[in-house]
C-alpha positions, 0 to 999 in steps of 0.5 A: 499500499502506498503512503504516497498522497495522491496529487491535488486535484484541479480545482484544489491546485487553483484554490492553493494557488489564490490563497498563496496570491492572497496571503503573499498580497496582504503580506506585502502590503501590510508590511509597506503601509500597516493593516489600517492603511490597506483596503481589502480592495488592495488586496484583492487587486494585488492578489489578482482576484475579486473582492468577493472571492477574497472574503471566501478566505478571510471575512475581514482584515483582522482575519487577513492579518491573522492569516498572514501573521500565523505563516510569519510566526510559526516560522519564527517558532520554528527558529526558535526551536532551533536556536533553543536546541543549541544553547545551554541554561534554562533562561537562555534557552527560553530566550533563544526560543523567544527571540524570533517571535520578537524579531516577527512581531517588531517586523512592523510594530502597529501590525504586531500590536494587532495581531496580539489584540486579535489573539487575545479578543478575536473570535475564537471560532474563527479558524485563523484565530485558532490557528493563532492561539495554537501558535502560542500554545506550542511555544508554551509547550515548548517553554514547558519542556526547557524547563523539565529538561533543564530546571527539572520541573515537573510537568504541572509546574513547568505548564504554569510557568510557561504560561506565565512566560508566555503572558509576559512575553505578549504584555511586553511586545504589546506595551513595549515602546515603538522604538525598541530594539528587538534586543531591548525587547528581549532585556525587558523579557529576559528579566521577567523570565529570570524573575519566575524562574528564580 
C-alpha cells in the first residue's frame, strides 16, 4: 500500500494558488503600509482576484492579518526551537526560543500589536484565530519542555511557568515602546523570565 498522498486535483490547486496569492499580497501591503492603511479591495487587486473571492478565504482585514502573521509566527517558532536546542541553560534556552517571535512581532510594530490584540480578544471560533492560539500554545509547550529538561520542573509546574512566561512575553511585546529594538524587548523579557525561574 502506498503512503504517497495523491496529487491535488485542479480545483484544489486553484484554491491553493489563490490562497498563496492572497497571503503574498496581504503580507506585502501590510508590511509596506500597515493594516489600517490597506483596503480589502487593494489586497484583492494585488492578488488578482475579485473582492468576493477574497471574502471566501477571510471575512475581514483582521482575519487576513491573522492569516499572514500566523505563517510568519509559525516560521519564527520553528527558528526559536532550533536556536533553543543549540544553547545551554534554562533562561538562555527560553530566550533563544522566544527571540525570533519578538523579531517577527517588531517587523511592523502596529501590525504586531493588532495581531496580539486579535489573539487575545478575537473570535476563537474563527479558524485563523484558532491557528494563532495554537502557535501560542506550541510556544508554551516548548518553554515547558525546556523547564522540564533543564530545570527539572515537574510537568504541572513547567506548564504553569510556561504560561506565565508566555503571558509576560505577549504583554511586553504589546507594551514596548515602538522605538525599541528586538534586543531591548528581549532584555525586558529576560529580566521577567529570570524572575519567574528564580
